[in-house]
N, C-alpha and C positions, 0 to 999 in steps of 0.2 A: 724799565725794560721788560718786567714781567707782564705789568699793566699793558703794555704795547702788544706784547705776545698774546695775550687774551682777547684784545680788542681785534686782532688780527684772525682769532679763532672764532670771532662772532659773525664774521662775515662783512662788517660794515664797511662803510667807505670810511677809509683811516683819515684822508684829506678833508672830508666833510666834518668829521668829528674831531678833528685838531683845533677847530673854530668853536666848538661847543664847550660848555661849561664842564668842570669836573664831575659833577654828579651826573650828567649824561655819558662823560666818559667811564666813569664806575660802572653804570646800569650795563654797558654793553661789555665791560671788562668780566663782570658775574655771567652774563650769558656766555660769553666765551670759554671761561673757564668751567662751566658746565658741559659744554660742548667737549671741551678737552679731556675731562676726566671721564665723561662717559665714552670716549673712544679708547682711553686708556684702559678702562674696565673691558672694552669688548675685546681688546687685543689680548689682555690676560685670560679671558674666559676663551675664547678662540686657540689660544696656545696650550691651554689643558686639554680641551677637548681635542686638539690634533694628537696631542700627546698619547692619547689613550689609543688612536688609530695608528700613529708612526712609530710609537716607542722611541724617540730621535730627540733629543732635547732643543738643539740647534735647528733642526728643520722644522719643529711646531714653532719654536720663537719666531722664525723668519716668516713662516705664513700667518702667525697670529699678527706680527706687526702689519703687513700688508692688508689684514683684514680690520685692523684699528684704523689705518689711514683710509680704508673704505668707509669705516661706519662714520668716521670724522667729516669725511668729505661729504657724506648725505646729510649729515644733523648740519654742518654749516650752510650747505645748498638751502635746505627747510627752513631755518631762522632767517636766512637772508632773504628769502624770496616771501617772507610774511611781512605785511605792510598794515600799518595801522590806518583804519578808514572811517568814513564818515557814518556808515551804516553797521550794524551790528550784523546784520543779515549777511552783509558782503563778508564780513571778517570772517563768520561760520562757514562760510562756501568756501572761500580760499585756506581754510585751516583744516578742513574735513580731511582731504586726500592725505594732508602730511600728517594729520593725527594718526589715521590709517598707517601710514608708514611707520611712523614713531612706533606704533604697538608692535609691529612686526619686528623692528630692530629690537625692541624692549625682550620679546620673546627669544630672539636668538642670542642675545647677550646672557639673559638670565639662566638659561639652561645649563650651558655648562657650570656655570658657578654653583649652581644647584647640585648637579653631579659631585661637585667638590664638596660643597657643605654637608652633604649627606653620604658621604663616602663609605663610611663605616656601615650604616645602615644598608647602602647598595649592595655590600659585598657581602652581608651577610645572606639577603635575599639571593645574590647570584651563588652562593655556597649551596643554599637549598636547590635551587634550581639545577647546578652541576651535580648533586648527588642523584637527585631524579633523573638526571639525563645517564648518569652512569648506572644505576641500575636497570633504566631502560634499556640502553643499549646493550648490556650483559644479557638480558634477557632474549633481545632481538637476535643477538649472535648465539644465544644457546638454543634458539629456537632451530636454528640451522644443524644443528650438531646433536642435539638430544635424541631425536628419533633414531638418528643411527645407533647412538650409543646404547639406547635401551634396547634395538632389536640385537645388538651385539651381547649386551647382558642375558636376553633371554635364549640366546644360542647358550651362553656359558651355562645358563641353568639348566638347559635340556642335557645337556653332554653330563653335568654333574649327577642331575638326576638318573639318567641312565647307569652311571656308576654305582649310585646308591641303592637302584633298584636289582643291578646284577650283584651288589655285595649282600642283600638282604636274602638274595635267592640262594648265594653259597652258603650264608649263615644258617639257612634252614635244611640245606643239605648235610651240613656239618651236624646238625641237631640230630637229623634222622639217624645218621648212621652211627651217633654214639648212643642214642638210645637204643638202636638195634644191637649193638654191642653189651650194652648194660642189661639186656632183655626188660626194658620198660615199655616197649612200643613194638610196633613191626610183627615179628613172629613171636615175642616174647620169650625168645630163648637167649639165656645168656652165653656168650663167647663170639668169636668171630666166624661166623658160618659163609655159607656162599652168599646167602642175602645181604649180609654185612659188606663183604668185598663189593658186590655189584652196587650198594649205595656208596660205598668210598671212593670207587672208581667214579662214579657220576659226580662225586663232590669234588675229586681232585681235578677232574675235567672242566667243572664249572670254574674253579679255581683259577685255572690256568686263563680260561675264556678272561675271567677277572681281570687279572693281571694284564693281559694283552689289551683290555678295554681300558682299563687305567691309563696305560702308556699313551694308547692312540688319543683318549681323549684329553690327557695332560697336554698333549702337542697341539691339539687344536684349542685348547682354552687357554694355553701360553699365546698362539697367534692372535686369538681373539683379543686378549687381555693388552696386547700388544698394539692392536688396531685402535682400541679404546685410548690408550694413553697417547698415540699418534693424534686422534681427535681430540682429545682435551688439551694437546700440546698446541693444536693449531686454534682453538678457542682461546686459550690464554694468549695467545701471540697476537690474534685479531683484535682481543680486548684490550692489551695495551698498544696496539699500534693506533688504535681509535682513541684513546685517553686522551694523548695530547689536545686533539680537537677539543674535546670536553674542557680540558683545563684551559685552553685560551678563549674561552667562551666568556669575556669580559671587554669585549669592546663597544664602541661607541654606541651603538642601536643596543646591546644586550643592557648596558647601563640605563640608557634612556626609559626601556622597558622595565626593568627592575624598579627606577624611580617610579614609575606609574603605579606600582604595585604599593607604594608607600602612601601615608594618609596625604592627601591632596593640599589640606590647609596650610602647612610651613612653606610648601611650594609656591602655592597663590600668593601669599604674602611677599615672598621674595620677588615675585613677578611684580606684584603691584609696586615695590620699592623701585624696582630698575624702570617701570613703565613712568611713575612719579619724576624720575631721575630724566627719562628722555623726553618727557613731554613739559618738563616745567621750563625750557626756555620760550616753548610756543606760547604758554600760557601767559608768561613774563610780558611776551610782545603783545598779547591780545589783552589782556587786562589793563595795562599800563596805557595812559593816555598819550596823547600825540605830545612829543618832546621836542627840544629845539632840533635835535637830529633830523626828525621827522618833516618837520617843516623846511629845512635848509635842504633836503635830498628831494621832498615836493618840489621846491622851488628849482634846483637845478633839471629834475626829470620835465617838468612844465616848460622851463625855458628851451631845452633841445625840442620838446614835443611841439612847441610855437613855432621854431624856428623852423622845422622840418615841413610842417605843415604849410606855411608861408613859401618855403622854398619850391614845394611840389605845386603851390598854387601858381605861382610866377610862372613855373616851366609850362604848365598846361596853358596859363593865357599867352606867354610867347609862342607855344607851337600853334595856337589856332591864330594869331595874329601873322605868323609866317605863312601859313596856309592860303590864309585870304590875299595876302600881298601877291604869292604866288598865281594864285587862281586869277587875279586881276591883270598881272603883267602878262601871262599867257593868253589870257583873252585878247587883250589889246595887240599883241603879236600875231594873233592869228587873223586879226581883220586888215593886216598890212598886205597890199598886193606884191609887194617884193617877196615876201617870204613864201606866199602862194606859187608864184613864178618858179622860185628856187626849189622847191617841192614837187614841181611838176617836171622841173628838166631831170631831176634825180631819179623820180619815179621812170621815167623814160629810160634813162639810162639802164636801171636794173631790169626793166621788162626785156630788153635786148641783149643784156648777159644771160638771162634766162632762156630765150629763145635760142640763142648761139649755142648753151650748154645743151639743150634738149638736142639740139640738131646732131652735136658731135655724138652724143649717146647713141642715136638712132642710127648713124652712119657705121658706127662701130660695132653693131649689133648685126648689121647686114653683112 
């Protein structure tokens, strides 16, 4: 049962192969097994590749199965169309396009499996790329808010500087009227005289201005700080909203690119493995000499070809003979006087009908 199934997978004519020896049947069963397991690996590889895209197991398995059937049909077609010929050049020419197609199939099959085999290494590369993207994204978003925040902070510094300057001025006035009272500066007179009162009043007025300036600037600084907090909140919100996009940066294309950053030699050997699997049936057909099945198939094909050529030649001869007979018959009839008189009579009647019709048309027009 299994042997018959693999023979069916090889694309061989089962009716012809049943008449061949067991060795010949085993050869094509081996070729069919290679075709089947290649398609099976293609289905598994496609299912994994599609799973990274759809994140749905059943959808991935379904389309992977369809892809496996497609590869199975292509491989079966390639093997079934390769025939052993007497000339090595003819065999090479017929195998070249099929070999190129086998290379393409090997690449398509091996790449998803490489993604699975090197999954841990690819995840590490993707993690590094995500970190770089996260930092780059934060910097790009920060460029939208940092100038505004810097400007607001500069305004806060200016307001605070105004308060500090005024406070320094008040402290200086305080030292002035205290020194005047102690007699260590100014008039150098101990006690609270008119000069002391003047300087004290000037200090008190400046202190009132300082308190008012502190109140006004504090309100302005509070408003500016609130605006800064609002901008920082928007910045964090934008970073948070864009982060899921970066976190999901692990699709099929991203993984293929990450695989390209890994050392190429392991991937190359995996590709060679699948290329060997994919092309082994082709080489098996080309290397092996003509067997019993090939001779029987050639016998069937040449029989049909010879029979078809013979039928075509007979039809051409029949057509030529029929044309010759028709020409001879019509030539003899044309020479008969009875036929000539009959044709003359009918021609006369036709001309009379044409004349009557023309007369009626002219009369109706008048």
